[in-house]
Each structure stands twice: as C-alpha cells, then as structure tokens.
N, C-alpha and C positions, 0 to 999 in steps of 0.2 A: 400541627396535624401530621400524623404518621403516613407513610407511603407504603401500603401493604400491597403486594401483588395479588390480584384477584383472579385474573384470567389471562391465559396465554392464547394468543391468535396468531395463525400464520397466513401468508398470502404468497401466491405464486404470480409475480408481476413480471410480464414480458413486453418488451418494446421493439418492435421492427425497426430497422434503420433504413435509411436511404441508400440507393445502389452505390456500392463501393465503401461505404463507411464501416469502420471497425474491421476491415479486411486485412489479413496478414497471409504469410506464405502457407499457413496450415488451416486457419479458419476462413473459409472461403464464402461462407453464407451465415454470418453470426446473427443472432437475435440477442440483444442485451437483455439480460433477465436477472431479477433479484429474488432470492428467497428471503422473504421478510418474516421477522418475528416482531409482534407487538405485545408488550406487557402492559396490561390495564392495571391501574392502581387505584386504591381507595380515596386518594385525594383528588381524583379526576385527571391526573397526568396519565400519559401513555408513553412508554419508552419503545422507540423504533430501532431495530437494528436488521442489517441485511448483508447478504454476501452476493457476489457477482457469479453468475454462470453464463453460458452462451445459448441457453434455451433448453434443449433436451436434457432431461435429468434434473431440471429445476424442482420438480414435483418430488423427487427422491429426498432432495435436501429439506423441503418444507415437512415431508414425513418424518425425518430424522429430528428436526427442531421439536415437533410435537411431542415425541418420545422422550427427549432429553430434558425439556424445560418444565415438565410438569411438576418437578420437585422443587421448583421455585415458588410455586403457587402458595399463598398464605405467609409468606415472608416479607419482613419489612426490608425495603431496599438499603437502608442504612446499616442494617445487620448483615445483609449479604456483601455489601461492598467493604466493610470493616474487615472481612476475612476472605476476600473474593480469590485470593491465590488458592486457598484450600477448597472453595466451592467450584472453582474451574477444574482443578485436578480430580475432584470426586466426579464431575460430570464427564470428564475425559477419560476416566478409568472405569466407566460403567461396566459391571462385569460380564454383561453379554455384548453390548454393542462395540466395546473397545476391540473386539476381534476383527471388526471390519476395517480397522485402521492399522496399528494404532497411530493416532494423531495425524492423520492425513484423510484425504477422500471425503466422502459424502459426510461422514460423522463429525470430522473436524470443521468442515464448512458450516454444519448445523450449530456447533459450538460457537463459531465465531459470530453467527447471527445472533444468537442468545447473548453472547457476551456484549456485543455492541449495543443491543437493546438495554442492558442493565446499565451500562454507562450513559446512555442517552436519558433514561428514566431518573438516574441519579442526580445528572446535571439540571435536568429540568425540575425535580423536587427541590433543589437548591436556589433554583431561579437564575442560574448563570449559564454562559456558554461552556462547553466541555473544556476548552484550552485553560479558561480561568479556574475552572475547578481544580484541574490537575495541577496547576501552578500554585493553588493555595494549600495543597497537601504537604505534610512534612515528609522528609525522606522515609521515615518508618512507615508512614501511611501509604506511600507509594509502593514500597517493597511488599507490604501486605496485600497488595493487589495482584501479585505476580506468583506464578507456578515455576519455580526455579529447579524443579526437580530434573535430573540428569545434566545438569550444568555445574555441578559442585566442583568439578576440575578447573572451571574457568571463571565462574561467577557465582559466590555465595551470597547469602542475604547481607552479611556484614560488609563484603565488598561492594555491593550494590548501594547500601546505605552510606559507605564512606565516599562513593564517587558522587552521590547526589548531594552530600553535605559539603564536599570540597567545592562543587560549583556554586553553591548558594551565595557565597560572598561576592561573586562577580557577576550576578544576575543583572544588577541595575545596567551593566555595560551592554545588555543585549535585549532588554524590554523594548527597546526602540522599534524592533521589527514588527510589533503588533500595530504600531501607528503607520509605518512605511509601507507595510504590506509585504507578504511573501513573494519572491519572484516566482513565475511560472515558465514552464516550457511547453511548446505546442506539438502534440503528436498527431493532431488531427489533419495537419497538411499533407502528410505522406503515406496514406493508406495504400496497402499493396495493390488493390484493384483499381487506383487511380491512374490515369494516363500520365505521361511526362509532362505534358502541358498543364494539367490539372495541378500536378504537384508544385510546379513552378509558380503558378498563378497564386495558389494558396500561400506559398512560402513568402512572396512578395507582400501580400495582404498581412500575413502575420507579422512580418517584420515591421510593416508600417504601422500596425496597432500597438507596437511596443514590445513585442517578444525578441529576445536576442539568443534564444537557443530552440532548436527544431529537431524533430526526429522523423527518420525515413524508415519504413518497412522494407526489409530485404529478405532474402532466402529463396530466390527463384531457382528453378532448375536451369535456367539459363544465366550463368555467373555474369557474363558480359552485359546482360540487362542491369543487374545490380551496380556494377561498376559504372556503366554508363550514367545511370540515374543519380548516383552519388556525387559524380563529378559535375553533371548538369547542375545539381542543387548547390554545390559549393560555388560554382561560377556565378550562379544567379544571386546568392545572398552575400558573397564576399568573404573575406577572411576573418572578419570580427564576429560572426554569428556562430555560436557553438552548434555543431552538428553531431548527431548520434545516430546510429543504426540499430535496428532491432531485427534479429534473425529468427525469432520465435522458433529456436531450437532445430533448425533445419540443416545445419552442418555437421559433418563429423569433425573430429579434432583436426586431422590433417588438412581438410578442406578449409576449415577456419583459420588455421595458420597461414594457408597460401593466400586466401582472399584478404584476410586482413593486412598482411604484408604488402599487397598489390595496391590496397587502398590508403597506405600511409601518407601519400602525398596530399590527400584531401584533408588531413589534420582533423580526424575525428575525435570527438570528446571521450566516446566510449562505444564498445561494441556489446549489445545487450542480447541475453539468451543465445549465445552463439551455438551451443550444442546441447545435449540432453541434461536436464537439471539434476539429475542423480549423479552425474559424473564429475564428482569434485576434483579428483585427481586430473581429470582431462582438462577441466578449466583451469588447475593451476599450471599444467604444461603449456596451455595456449598463452596464459597470462605472462609466463616467462619468455615465450617465443615472440611475442608480438610487442613487449615493452618498447617504448613508453606508452603505446596505446593501452587503454584500461578497459577491463572487463566489468560489466554490471549484470548482477542476477538478482533474482528474487520472485518474480512473478509466479513461478511455479514450485518455489520452494515452500514445503508444507508446514515446517514447524521449526522451533527454536534449536533443536538438535543437529539438524542439517545445517542451519545457519551457523551453529557453532564450528562444525566441520569446515565450511568455507572459510571461517575466518582464521581457524587454526592452520589451515593449509596455505593460507595467503593466495586463496584461488580467486578473489574478487575484490576490485578496488572501489566498487559502489555497491551498497546493500539496498535492494529494492523491496524490502518487507512491505507486505500489504496486509492491512487488518481486515480485509475481507477474503484473505486466503489461509493465513495463519489463524490461531484461535482468538481473533479479535483483538481489541484495543490492548488488553492485558499483555498478550504475547508480543505484539508489536513493540511494547515498551520494553519488554525483557530482550528482545533482539537489538533494540537500539542502545540498550545499556551495554551489551556485549560489544557491539560495534564501536560505541564510544571508547570502551576500555581498549579496543585494539587499534584505535585511531583510524577508522574506516568510516566515511560518510555514508549517511542514510538518505537516500532519495526515493521516496516510496513509488511503487506501482499504484495507479489509483483505480483498483476495480470498484471503487465507489464514485469515480469520476471527479475526485478531489474534494467531495463534500466533507467527509470525516477527517480525511488526512490533512485538510487545511488547519485543522485544531492541533493535530499530532505534531506537525513540522514546527509550529510555535514552541510547544513544550519541548521537543527534541533541542531546539537551539537554547531557548531561555533556561531550562531547567538542567539539561545535561551538557550544555556547551557544544553540541554538534555545530559544525560549520553551516553556513547559509549557502546551499547550492541552487536548487529551484525544485518547483513541484510540478509534477506532470498535469497537463490541462487537456481534457477531452469533453467538448461541450455538448455531446449528441442527446444527453438526457436531462439538460438543464430545465426544460419545460415541465418536467415531471416532479420537481421538488418544490415543497412549499417555500424554502428559503434557498434558492440555488446559489452556488458559489458565485462570486462576483469578481470578475478580472477587469482591472483598470490599468491601461498602459503597461500590459504584461505582468501584472503583479495581482495576487490574491488579496483582497480587502478583508481584513479580519472580521469574521461573524461575531455579532452582538446578541443574537437571540438565544434563550436558554436551550440547552441541549447540544446535540452533536450534529446538527444540520442534516438529519437522516429522514425526516418527515416526507412522505410522498403525498402527492395531491391525489 
C-alpha cells in the first residue's frame, strides 16, 4: 500500500515546567514548547515532527510550517525520501520565505519540523524504528537524503559516499551498542535556578542511578557563584564523574578565558556555549587559550555552513548539532559527516529531550564510526510522549517501536 501525504496539520504544544526547571543564565522563565508537524497519510500512518522553542514565538513557527509543507500534499513518502536532499533544498530556498533566513530562524525551524515528520512517516510506513531504517540504507541512499550545497569545498557527494562505504566493513564491531544501550549524561541536576543544596542532592541521586557525567549551568553575573558551585559539585561527586559547564553564551571571550583558566583544577570535560554562537574566531581563540579544556558548541548554531566554519577553524572540540535546531534529521546527518571527516565527536544537544536523537547517535556510531561519548538526558517532558525515552542505569535503551519516537500524547 502506498503512503501518500493527504493532509498537513500543525500544533502549538506548550508545557509549563516546575520552578527552577530548564533555567539558565539567560532563560529565566522557560516554557518548553514544540512546534509540531503532523503528516497524515493514505495508509493510516501519521508522521510527527517537532522543534523546540521556549514558548513565545511558537505560533510563528507553526505558521511557517503550514506555508512550507503544503507542497508535500499528494506526494508518496517513498518518492519524497528518494530525493529528499533536493526536496529540502527546494523548501529551504522558497523564493519569498528564504529572505527571512536564509537557513536560520523561524523558517529553518519550520523546515526542521517538516523534515523530522517526513522521516518519522517514512520509518512508520516501513514498520521499523528510525535508527534501523537509516542503517538499512546504502551509502548512495543516505547521500540522496542530504543537501550538500555550500559544502563542496569540504564535503562532496562522492566524499560522503566514500566515507560511508569505508565504514561499512567495520560495522559489526559497533552494532553491540544497540543491545548495550547508549550512555547518557544528566543535565537536569544543575539548572541555574536551583540552590547549591538542590544541585548537590540531585547530583548524588543521579550518580547513584547510574550516570557518570553531569552538567551544571553557569554564566552568573557573580563569577564567584559559578566557581563556588563548580568546586562544590566536583567535591560532591569525586574525580571519576565527568563534569561539564554550560554558559549559555553569557561570557565575552576575555571573560571566558579568565574564568575557564580559574576552573582548570575542577578538571571539566568541556565548557559549552561560552560566548556568542556566531563568533567562530572568538571560539577558536578561546579553545587555544584554555587547552586542554575543550569547547562544545551547537545549541544555537543554525545550519551546516556555520558548523563547517567551526570545523575549519578548529574552534570546537565537541559538535552539539541538534535536529530540532538545524533543518532536521537530514542536516544533522550532514553535519555528522563533516564532523567525522574532521575527527571531531558529535554529542547532540537534545531540544527533543533525547527522543529522536537516541536514534541518531546509534546511526552516527554504527554507520559513520563516530566514537561513543554520551547523549544528553533531560526528563521533564517524558510524560508527554507516547513512547518516552527509557534510561536504565544511566543508558538509553534502544527504541523498538516504528518511527522516530516523536509522537506526543
């Protein structure tokens, strides 16, 4: 039976959080919100895709989804996905809406939601989880999913195909991760609005439940508060737990250099989003000044071209590409290919709370040969998913349901 897209539906879904949850140095009162695309198909399946916002403006993204997705109505999902790289480029280069980007902001978020819905519908129509579908594709079929425009100086279609082909022979050495489960790290212990005591209590419980990596939100106007909290957390969890800090862009480059060097005794695994995400050269200067401490970026990097620049400049040691920030799963894979080529690990930011990215990290490791690091875990929206991500002993358990684990209840 064919799977023809018959109707596009959008939803503005908002989920208030408990006090302190989701807070960081700039987002003091977040509402986790999804701009949702649903593609209703002729075989009874419905593909769900979404992107994260923090509340206000969510309606703008759903409006853009409705404008962009209409051209998919009447098309068979197999035909769409057979040439998805071209389809995505056509949508991204809409002759009037492209002016609002290009390839960033509201329009690009809308494209991500649509893209993710297409992948979810495709996997459901095949009756398999997304990770399994992606692993069954040939290198040529994977490359056909990608828009590689503006990347020809670093990644051509032939180079991408060759990289995928070269990794294929060693796949059996990496498939065990699907049985073992992918390791997670816990962001929810250290929200900015939590007291010192709450952070320490959360951290101890997290380590007891099996996590061996934790993240703390910093970026306070009071630098001494940040330094005190980092040192308290390190003392509480001991030397074997990996600790990261997330600045949410609040430092200037000179500030970041000074504070990171003061924090070196805490043995941090990375410093995340230390300054403005468009300042590629500032990140390069920082990375050089604070080595061997490493820099992680991606939450607010909007597209493959800016990621290309970060990789070319050697400005980041961890790439945190997010399929709900760039143009969905397709652009995520594109960035992962570039990062693999450059030898830089991918550790996604989870604007989907880990739902879709639990599929993508398996693909990255098994198909691309990316090293296993860990995947961010944030539990606050678990109850809103039909098939919520399962974490056991600090590891994501591999999803078995058809689709991309994106359906909301």
